[in-house]
A tleap script that builds the chain and sets N, CA, C and O, in Angstrom:
source leaprc.protein.ff14SB
mol = sequence {
  NASP LEU ILE THR PHE ASN ALA ALA ILE SER
  ALA CYS GLU LYS SER GLY GLN TRP GLN LYS
  ALA LEU GLN LEU PHE ARG VAL MET ALA GLN
  ARG MET VAL GLU ARG ASN THR ILE THR PHE
  ASN ALA ALA ILE SER ALA CYS GLU LYS GLY
  ASP GLU TRP GLU LYS ALA LEU HIE ILE PHE
  SER VAL VAL ALA SER GLY ARG MET GLU LEU
  ASP ALA THR THR LEU ASN ALA ALA VAL SER
  ALA CYS GLU LYS GLY GLY GLN TRP LYS LYS
  ALA LEU GLN LEU PHE SER VAL MET ALA HIE
  ARG CGLU
}
set mol.1.N position { -150.960 -46.311 99.683 }
set mol.1.CA position { -149.921 -46.844 98.834 }
set mol.1.C position { -150.102 -46.357 97.407 }
set mol.1.O position { -151.076 -45.667 97.107 }
set mol.2.N position { -149.183 -46.704 96.531 }
set mol.2.CA position { -149.158 -46.205 95.163 }
set mol.2.C position { -150.457 -46.491 94.408 }
set mol.2.O position { -151.017 -45.592 93.781 }
set mol.3.N position { -150.928 -47.705 94.462 }
set mol.3.CA position { -152.131 -48.076 93.704 }
set mol.3.C position { -153.339 -47.293 94.184 }
set mol.3.O position { -154.150 -46.840 93.376 }
set mol.4.N position { -153.465 -47.133 95.488 }
set mol.4.CA position { -154.586 -46.386 96.054 }
set mol.4.C position { -154.535 -44.922 95.645 }
set mol.4.O position { -155.549 -44.353 95.240 }
set mol.5.N position { -153.356 -44.306 95.748 }
set mol.5.CA position { -153.214 -42.919 95.337 }
set mol.5.C position { -153.502 -42.753 93.844 }
set mol.5.O position { -154.209 -41.826 93.448 }
set mol.6.N position { -152.964 -43.636 93.026 }
set mol.6.CA position { -153.209 -43.547 91.588 }
set mol.6.C position { -154.699 -43.647 91.272 }
set mol.6.O position { -155.212 -42.903 90.437 }
set mol.7.N position { -155.380 -44.554 91.932 }
set mol.7.CA position { -156.823 -44.712 91.712 }
set mol.7.C position { -157.579 -43.453 92.137 }
set mol.7.O position { -158.498 -43.013 91.446 }
set mol.8.N position { -157.193 -42.878 93.267 }
set mol.8.CA position { -157.855 -41.673 93.759 }
set mol.8.C position { -157.593 -40.481 92.840 }
set mol.8.O position { -158.509 -39.713 92.546 }
set mol.9.N position { -156.353 -40.323 92.385 }
set mol.9.CA position { -156.028 -39.224 91.472 }
set mol.9.C position { -156.788 -39.388 90.163 }
set mol.9.O position { -157.313 -38.413 89.626 }
set mol.10.N position { -156.851 -40.604 89.646 }
set mol.10.CA position { -157.594 -40.871 88.412 }
set mol.10.C position { -159.083 -40.590 88.583 }
set mol.10.O position { -159.722 -40.042 87.685 }
set mol.11.N position { -159.628 -40.962 89.724 }
set mol.11.CA position { -161.048 -40.696 89.984 }
set mol.11.C position { -161.314 -39.190 90.039 }
set mol.11.O position { -162.318 -38.712 89.510 }
set mol.12.N position { -160.423 -38.460 90.673 }
set mol.12.CA position { -160.561 -37.000 90.732 }
set mol.12.C position { -160.470 -36.398 89.336 }
set mol.12.O position { -161.239 -35.505 88.982 }
set mol.13.N position { -159.530 -36.893 88.554 }
set mol.13.CA position { -159.369 -36.409 87.178 }
set mol.13.C position { -160.630 -36.643 86.372 }
set mol.13.O position { -161.093 -35.746 85.667 }
set mol.14.N position { -161.189 -37.835 86.466 }
set mol.14.CA position { -162.369 -38.182 85.685 }
set mol.14.C position { -163.610 -37.402 86.134 }
set mol.14.O position { -164.525 -37.185 85.341 }
set mol.15.N position { -163.643 -36.984 87.394 }
set mol.15.CA position { -164.799 -36.238 87.893 }
set mol.15.C position { -164.586 -34.720 87.856 }
set mol.15.O position { -165.404 -33.962 88.376 }
set mol.16.N position { -163.494 -34.288 87.247 }
set mol.16.CA position { -163.260 -32.858 87.094 }
set mol.16.C position { -162.732 -32.166 88.332 }
set mol.16.O position { -162.774 -30.939 88.421 }
set mol.17.N position { -162.238 -32.927 89.281 }
set mol.17.CA position { -161.720 -32.363 90.529 }
set mol.17.C position { -160.203 -32.213 90.458 }
set mol.17.O position { -159.470 -32.862 91.205 }
set mol.18.N position { -159.739 -31.350 89.552 }
set mol.18.CA position { -158.300 -31.224 89.330 }
set mol.18.C position { -157.557 -30.732 90.566 }
set mol.18.O position { -156.426 -31.149 90.812 }
set mol.19.N position { -158.186 -29.840 91.355 }
set mol.19.CA position { -157.510 -29.342 92.561 }
set mol.19.C position { -157.251 -30.481 93.548 }
set mol.19.O position { -156.173 -30.577 94.135 }
set mol.20.N position { -158.242 -31.329 93.718 }
set mol.20.CA position { -158.103 -32.465 94.634 }
set mol.20.C position { -157.059 -33.451 94.106 }
set mol.20.O position { -156.281 -34.011 94.879 }
set mol.21.N position { -157.047 -33.658 92.797 }
set mol.21.CA position { -156.053 -34.556 92.193 }
set mol.21.C position { -154.641 -34.050 92.483 }
set mol.21.O position { -153.763 -34.830 92.850 }
set mol.22.N position { -154.423 -32.743 92.316 }
set mol.22.CA position { -153.098 -32.193 92.576 }
set mol.22.C position { -152.745 -32.202 94.059 }
set mol.22.O position { -151.580 -32.342 94.430 }
set mol.23.N position { -153.750 -32.052 94.889 }
set mol.23.CA position { -153.512 -32.148 96.335 }
set mol.23.C position { -153.011 -33.549 96.688 }
set mol.23.O position { -152.047 -33.693 97.441 }
set mol.24.N position { -153.653 -34.566 96.154 }
set mol.24.CA position { -153.221 -35.944 96.392 }
set mol.24.C position { -151.822 -36.183 95.820 }
set mol.24.O position { -151.009 -36.877 96.429 }
set mol.25.N position { -151.550 -35.609 94.660 }
set mol.25.CA position { -150.242 -35.707 94.025 }
set mol.25.C position { -149.155 -35.144 94.950 }
set mol.25.O position { -148.083 -35.733 95.092 }
set mol.26.N position { -149.444 -34.000 95.575 }
set mol.26.CA position { -148.489 -33.391 96.514 }
set mol.26.C position { -148.351 -34.220 97.798 }
set mol.26.O position { -147.253 -34.364 98.337 }
set mol.27.N position { -149.461 -34.755 98.275 }
set mol.27.CA position { -149.418 -35.584 99.487 }
set mol.27.C position { -148.521 -36.795 99.270 }
set mol.27.O position { -147.796 -37.204 100.176 }
set mol.28.N position { -148.568 -37.362 98.085 }
set mol.28.CA position { -147.698 -38.505 97.789 }
set mol.28.C position { -146.231 -38.126 98.000 }
set mol.28.O position { -145.468 -38.878 98.606 }
set mol.29.N position { -145.847 -36.953 97.493 }
set mol.29.CA position { -144.459 -36.507 97.650 }
set mol.29.C position { -144.138 -36.268 99.126 }
set mol.29.O position { -143.061 -36.633 99.597 }
set mol.30.N position { -145.065 -35.663 99.845 }
set mol.30.CA position { -144.842 -35.386 101.263 }
set mol.30.C position { -144.675 -36.671 102.068 }
set mol.30.O position { -143.873 -36.732 103.000 }
set mol.31.N position { -145.430 -37.680 101.704 }
set mol.31.CA position { -145.361 -38.970 102.411 }
set mol.31.C position { -144.316 -39.909 101.823 }
set mol.31.O position { -144.185 -41.059 102.243 }
set mol.32.N position { -143.579 -39.401 100.849 }
set mol.32.CA position { -142.523 -40.159 100.185 }
set mol.32.C position { -143.034 -41.447 99.542 }
set mol.32.O position { -142.353 -42.472 99.540 }
set mol.33.N position { -144.244 -41.368 99.001 }
set mol.33.CA position { -144.785 -42.469 98.213 }
set mol.33.C position { -144.270 -42.260 96.791 }
set mol.33.O position { -144.543 -41.235 96.167 }
set mol.34.N position { -143.529 -43.233 96.291 }
set mol.34.CA position { -142.938 -43.094 94.961 }
set mol.34.C position { -144.030 -42.987 93.909 }
set mol.34.O position { -144.948 -43.806 93.868 }
set mol.35.N position { -143.926 -41.976 93.064 }
set mol.35.CA position { -144.894 -41.764 91.996 }
set mol.35.C position { -144.359 -42.400 90.716 }
set mol.35.O position { -143.154 -42.400 90.465 }
set mol.36.N position { -145.279 -42.943 89.906 }
set mol.36.CA position { -144.863 -43.588 88.669 }
set mol.36.C position { -145.493 -42.885 87.467 }
set mol.36.O position { -146.151 -41.855 87.616 }
set mol.37.N position { -145.289 -43.438 86.301 }
set mol.37.CA position { -145.811 -42.828 85.077 }
set mol.37.C position { -147.320 -42.664 85.142 }
set mol.37.O position { -147.856 -41.655 84.685 }
set mol.38.N position { -148.005 -43.645 85.703 }
set mol.38.CA position { -149.463 -43.571 85.825 }
set mol.38.C position { -149.859 -42.375 86.682 }
set mol.38.O position { -150.805 -41.660 86.353 }
set mol.39.N position { -149.147 -42.158 87.767 }
set mol.39.CA position { -149.429 -41.029 88.660 }
set mol.39.C position { -149.297 -39.709 87.904 }
set mol.39.O position { -150.193 -38.866 87.939 }
set mol.40.N position { -148.160 -39.544 87.219 }
set mol.40.CA position { -147.915 -38.304 86.495 }
set mol.40.C position { -148.922 -38.103 85.364 }
set mol.40.O position { -149.393 -36.987 85.144 }
set mol.41.N position { -149.250 -39.173 84.651 }
set mol.41.CA position { -150.228 -39.065 83.565 }
set mol.41.C position { -151.585 -38.616 84.088 }
set mol.41.O position { -152.233 -37.759 83.488 }
set mol.42.N position { -152.014 -39.193 85.205 }
set mol.42.CA position { -153.306 -38.818 85.780 }
set mol.42.C position { -153.297 -37.367 86.251 }
set mol.42.O position { -154.285 -36.655 86.073 }
set mol.43.N position { -152.200 -36.923 86.844 }
set mol.43.CA position { -152.104 -35.542 87.314 }
set mol.43.C position { -152.112 -34.565 86.136 }
set mol.43.O position { -152.776 -33.531 86.195 }
set mol.44.N position { -151.383 -34.887 85.075 }
set mol.44.CA position { -151.373 -34.023 83.883 }
set mol.44.C position { -152.761 -33.986 83.255 }
set mol.44.O position { -153.227 -32.921 82.850 }
set mol.45.N position { -153.423 -35.134 83.170 }
set mol.45.CA position { -154.779 -35.186 82.613 }
set mol.45.C position { -155.765 -34.386 83.451 }
set mol.45.O position { -156.665 -33.743 82.911 }
set mol.46.N position { -155.598 -34.423 84.764 }
set mol.46.CA position { -156.469 -33.636 85.643 }
set mol.46.C position { -156.290 -32.150 85.363 }
set mol.46.O position { -157.265 -31.400 85.320 }
set mol.47.N position { -155.056 -31.730 85.173 }
set mol.47.CA position { -154.787 -30.322 84.845 }
set mol.47.C position { -155.413 -29.951 83.505 }
set mol.47.O position { -155.986 -28.873 83.349 }
set mol.48.N position { -155.293 -30.854 82.551 }
set mol.48.CA position { -155.882 -30.616 81.234 }
set mol.48.C position { -157.389 -30.425 81.349 }
set mol.48.O position { -157.948 -29.510 80.744 }
set mol.49.N position { -158.040 -31.274 82.114 }
set mol.49.CA position { -159.497 -31.171 82.267 }
set mol.49.C position { -159.895 -29.890 82.994 }
set mol.49.O position { -160.994 -29.373 82.790 }
set mol.50.N position { -159.013 -29.383 83.835 }
set mol.50.CA position { -159.281 -28.146 84.565 }
set mol.50.C position { -158.790 -26.898 83.853 }
set mol.50.O position { -158.768 -25.818 84.442 }
set mol.51.N position { -158.393 -27.036 82.581 }
set mol.51.CA position { -157.857 -25.907 81.803 }
set mol.51.C position { -156.656 -25.261 82.489 }
set mol.51.O position { -156.493 -24.042 82.458 }
set mol.52.N position { -155.833 -26.079 83.098 }
set mol.52.CA position { -154.637 -25.609 83.808 }
set mol.52.C position { -153.381 -26.057 83.054 }
set mol.52.O position { -152.603 -26.870 83.552 }
set mol.53.N position { -153.197 -25.513 81.846 }
set mol.53.CA position { -152.092 -25.945 80.995 }
set mol.53.C position { -150.729 -25.671 81.626 }
set mol.53.O position { -149.795 -26.452 81.445 }
set mol.54.N position { -150.608 -24.566 82.367 }
set mol.54.CA position { -149.315 -24.258 82.981 }
set mol.54.C position { -148.938 -25.298 84.038 }
set mol.54.O position { -147.780 -25.704 84.139 }
set mol.55.N position { -149.925 -25.720 84.819 }
set mol.55.CA position { -149.669 -26.753 85.824 }
set mol.55.C position { -149.331 -28.086 85.142 }
set mol.55.O position { -148.453 -28.821 85.595 }
set mol.56.N position { -150.032 -28.382 84.062 }
set mol.56.CA position { -149.753 -29.609 83.309 }
set mol.56.C position { -148.317 -29.596 82.783 }
set mol.56.O position { -147.617 -30.606 82.856 }
set mol.57.N position { -147.883 -28.460 82.259 }
set mol.57.CA position { -146.517 -28.369 81.738 }
set mol.57.C position { -145.482 -28.458 82.849 }
set mol.57.O position { -144.399 -29.009 82.652 }
set mol.58.N position { -145.814 -27.921 84.008 }
set mol.58.CA position { -144.878 -28.031 85.132 }
set mol.58.C position { -144.683 -29.504 85.509 }
set mol.58.O position { -143.556 -29.955 85.710 }
set mol.59.N position { -145.771 -30.236 85.602 }
set mol.59.CA position { -145.680 -31.655 85.954 }
set mol.59.C position { -144.933 -32.407 84.853 }
set mol.59.O position { -144.095 -33.261 85.141 }
set mol.60.N position { -145.234 -32.091 83.600 }
set mol.60.CA position { -144.523 -32.716 82.484 }
set mol.60.C position { -143.025 -32.459 82.598 }
set mol.60.O position { -142.220 -33.363 82.375 }
set mol.61.N position { -142.651 -31.235 82.943 }
set mol.61.CA position { -141.221 -30.901 83.045 }
set mol.61.C position { -140.540 -31.687 84.159 }
set mol.61.O position { -139.368 -32.044 84.039 }
set mol.62.N position { -141.261 -31.958 85.236 }
set mol.62.CA position { -140.710 -32.777 86.319 }
set mol.62.C position { -140.413 -34.180 85.789 }
set mol.62.O position { -139.363 -34.755 86.076 }
set mol.63.N position { -141.342 -34.715 85.022 }
set mol.63.CA position { -141.148 -36.047 84.450 }
set mol.63.C position { -139.978 -36.034 83.461 }
set mol.63.O position { -139.106 -36.902 83.499 }
set mol.64.N position { -139.978 -35.036 82.582 }
set mol.64.CA position { -138.966 -34.967 81.524 }
set mol.64.C position { -137.558 -34.762 82.076 }
set mol.64.O position { -136.585 -35.226 81.482 }
set mol.65.N position { -137.446 -34.078 83.197 }
set mol.65.CA position { -136.122 -33.797 83.749 }
set mol.65.C position { -135.594 -34.927 84.628 }
set mol.65.O position { -134.419 -34.937 84.996 }
set mol.66.N position { -136.442 -35.853 84.953 }
set mol.66.CA position { -136.026 -36.954 85.817 }
set mol.66.C position { -135.788 -38.237 85.060 }
set mol.66.O position { -135.630 -38.246 83.839 }
set mol.67.N position { -135.766 -39.306 85.801 }
set mol.67.CA position { -135.543 -40.626 85.205 }
set mol.67.C position { -136.855 -41.328 84.900 }
set mol.67.O position { -136.864 -42.476 84.456 }
set mol.68.N position { -137.960 -40.638 85.137 }
set mol.68.CA position { -139.275 -41.224 84.911 }
set mol.68.C position { -139.486 -41.460 83.415 }
set mol.68.O position { -139.050 -40.665 82.582 }
set mol.69.N position { -140.141 -42.530 83.096 }
set mol.69.CA position { -140.408 -42.874 81.708 }
set mol.69.C position { -141.541 -42.005 81.162 }
set mol.69.O position { -142.623 -41.932 81.743 }
set mol.70.N position { -141.271 -41.355 80.043 }
set mol.70.CA position { -142.308 -40.621 79.324 }
set mol.70.C position { -142.914 -41.574 78.304 }
set mol.70.O position { -142.191 -42.272 77.593 }
set mol.71.N position { -144.216 -41.601 78.234 }
set mol.71.CA position { -144.851 -42.452 77.234 }
set mol.71.C position { -145.817 -41.614 76.398 }
set mol.71.O position { -145.959 -40.409 76.609 }
set mol.72.N position { -146.467 -42.264 75.461 }
set mol.72.CA position { -147.387 -41.549 74.570 }
set mol.72.C position { -148.523 -40.900 75.349 }
set mol.72.O position { -148.988 -39.822 74.979 }
set mol.73.N position { -148.972 -41.534 76.411 }
set mol.73.CA position { -150.048 -40.970 77.221 }
set mol.73.C position { -149.599 -39.681 77.892 }
set mol.73.O position { -150.362 -38.717 77.963 }
set mol.74.N position { -148.356 -39.661 78.387 }
set mol.74.CA position { -147.815 -38.457 79.018 }
set mol.74.C position { -147.798 -37.309 78.019 }
set mol.74.O position { -148.271 -36.209 78.306 }
set mol.75.N position { -147.251 -37.581 76.855 }
set mol.75.CA position { -147.163 -36.552 75.820 }
set mol.75.C position { -148.553 -36.103 75.381 }
set mol.75.O position { -148.803 -34.902 75.276 }
set mol.76.N position { -149.454 -37.036 75.125 }
set mol.76.CA position { -150.800 -36.693 74.670 }
set mol.76.C position { -151.533 -35.823 75.684 }
set mol.76.O position { -152.205 -34.862 75.308 }
set mol.77.N position { -151.407 -36.153 76.958 }
set mol.77.CA position { -152.084 -35.371 77.998 }
set mol.77.C position { -151.539 -33.946 78.050 }
set mol.77.O position { -152.304 -32.989 78.166 }
set mol.78.N position { -150.225 -33.810 77.963 }
set mol.78.CA position { -149.608 -32.484 78.008 }
set mol.78.C position { -149.955 -31.676 76.757 }
set mol.78.O position { -150.260 -30.487 76.851 }
set mol.79.N position { -149.910 -32.316 75.588 }
set mol.79.CA position { -150.271 -31.630 74.349 }
set mol.79.C position { -151.737 -31.206 74.387 }
set mol.79.O position { -152.072 -30.100 73.963 }
set mol.80.N position { -152.595 -32.059 74.884 }
set mol.80.CA position { -154.014 -31.729 74.990 }
set mol.80.C position { -154.243 -30.537 75.922 }
set mol.80.O position { -155.082 -29.680 75.645 }
set mol.81.N position { -153.501 -30.489 77.014 }
set mol.81.CA position { -153.611 -29.349 77.935 }
set mol.81.C position { -153.189 -28.062 77.238 }
set mol.81.O position { -153.830 -27.024 77.402 }
set mol.82.N position { -152.119 -28.131 76.466 }
set mol.82.CA position { -151.666 -26.953 75.710 }
set mol.82.C position { -152.705 -26.539 74.676 }
set mol.82.O position { -152.988 -25.354 74.504 }
set mol.83.N position { -153.263 -27.519 73.999 }
set mol.83.CA position { -154.275 -27.236 72.980 }
set mol.83.C position { -155.481 -26.524 73.598 }
set mol.83.O position { -155.971 -25.539 73.045 }
set mol.84.N position { -155.949 -27.013 74.722 }
set mol.84.CA position { -157.098 -26.384 75.372 }
set mol.84.C position { -156.786 -24.964 75.824 }
set mol.84.O position { -157.672 -24.113 75.895 }
set mol.85.N position { -155.511 -24.720 76.131 }
set mol.85.CA position { -155.099 -23.388 76.562 }
set mol.85.C position { -154.652 -22.497 75.418 }
set mol.85.O position { -154.189 -21.381 75.652 }
set mol.86.N position { -154.783 -22.972 74.172 }
set mol.86.CA position { -154.388 -22.179 73.022 }
set mol.86.C position { -152.877 -21.994 72.909 }
set mol.86.O position { -152.411 -21.008 72.339 }
set mol.87.N position { -152.122 -22.930 73.445 }
set mol.87.CA position { -150.661 -22.841 73.495 }
set mol.87.C position { -150.023 -23.794 72.485 }
set mol.87.O position { -149.320 -24.727 72.873 }
set mol.88.N position { -150.264 -23.566 71.191 }
set mol.88.CA position { -149.783 -24.493 70.180 }
set mol.88.C position { -148.255 -24.515 70.089 }
set mol.88.O position { -147.673 -25.555 69.780 }
set mol.89.N position { -147.600 -23.383 70.352 }
set mol.89.CA position { -146.131 -23.378 70.319 }
set mol.89.C position { -145.567 -24.263 71.426 }
set mol.89.O position { -144.593 -24.987 71.221 }
set mol.90.N position { -146.186 -24.197 72.594 }
set mol.90.CA position { -145.748 -25.055 73.704 }
set mol.90.C position { -145.951 -26.523 73.345 }
set mol.90.O position { -145.111 -27.368 73.656 }
set mol.91.N position { -147.067 -26.819 72.692 }
set mol.91.CA position { -147.343 -28.202 72.280 }
set mol.91.C position { -146.257 -28.712 71.344 }
set mol.91.O position { -145.807 -29.850 71.475 }
set mol.92.N position { -145.835 -27.878 70.404 }
set mol.92.CA position { -144.775 -28.279 69.479 }
set mol.92.C position { -143.458 -28.507 70.218 }
set mol.92.O position { -142.694 -29.405 69.864 }
set mol.93.N position { -143.192 -27.703 71.239 }
set mol.93.CA position { -141.972 -27.873 72.032 }
set mol.93.C position { -141.959 -29.230 72.742 }
set mol.93.O position { -140.900 -29.830 72.928 }
set mol.94.N position { -143.133 -29.701 73.132 }
set mol.94.CA position { -143.214 -31.005 73.803 }
set mol.94.C position { -142.745 -32.125 72.882 }
set mol.94.O position { -142.078 -33.061 73.323 }
set mol.95.N position { -143.092 -32.029 71.615 }
set mol.95.CA position { -142.633 -33.046 70.661 }
set mol.95.C position { -141.112 -33.030 70.554 }
set mol.95.O position { -140.481 -34.078 70.418 }
set mol.96.N position { -140.533 -31.841 70.618 }
set mol.96.CA position { -139.080 -31.712 70.570 }
set mol.96.C position { -138.446 -32.382 71.779 }
set mol.96.O position { -137.435 -33.070 71.644 }
set mol.97.N position { -139.026 -32.190 72.956 }
set mol.97.CA position { -138.527 -32.821 74.181 }
set mol.97.C position { -138.536 -34.332 74.026 }
set mol.97.O position { -137.566 -35.006 74.372 }
set mol.98.N position { -139.632 -34.859 73.507 }
set mol.98.CA position { -139.751 -36.305 73.332 }
set mol.98.C position { -138.723 -36.820 72.334 }
set mol.98.O position { -138.132 -37.879 72.545 }
set mol.99.N position { -138.505 -36.082 71.252 }
set mol.99.CA position { -137.561 -36.513 70.226 }
set mol.99.C position { -136.141 -36.580 70.784 }
set mol.99.O position { -135.377 -37.475 70.422 }
set mol.100.N position { -135.786 -35.651 71.653 }
set mol.100.CA position { -134.449 -35.637 72.218 }
set mol.100.C position { -134.232 -36.731 73.276 }
set mol.100.O position { -133.095 -37.107 73.561 }
set mol.101.N position { -135.304 -37.226 73.840 }
set mol.101.CA position { -135.176 -38.284 74.854 }
set mol.101.C position { -134.984 -39.652 74.233 }
set mol.101.O position { -134.467 -40.561 74.882 }
set mol.102.N position { -135.389 -39.809 72.998 }
set mol.102.CA position { -135.322 -41.138 72.362 }
set mol.102.C position { -133.978 -41.405 71.761 }
set mol.102.O position { -133.757 -42.473 71.190 }
savepdb mol mol.pdb
quit
């Protein structure tokens, strides 16, 4: 269920297992388990910890294009992933996305 998946993705993120976190993230979609802001935040953070800024931005774009609520944690995780990848222009674009949603 959602809580179990979120806990597992967060545990993977905290232990540096970004590939496993994303695998669980995909399994949720395959099993039609509804993902929430916590799920997306944990997946983006896992990508950030794995220096996978492009994957983090892809997940962020899924959130931004849907009806999912973006919060400060979502933005911070995505910006941090960009920062670690040396993508400061992309980080600035994220702020623009957030400004247009409000």
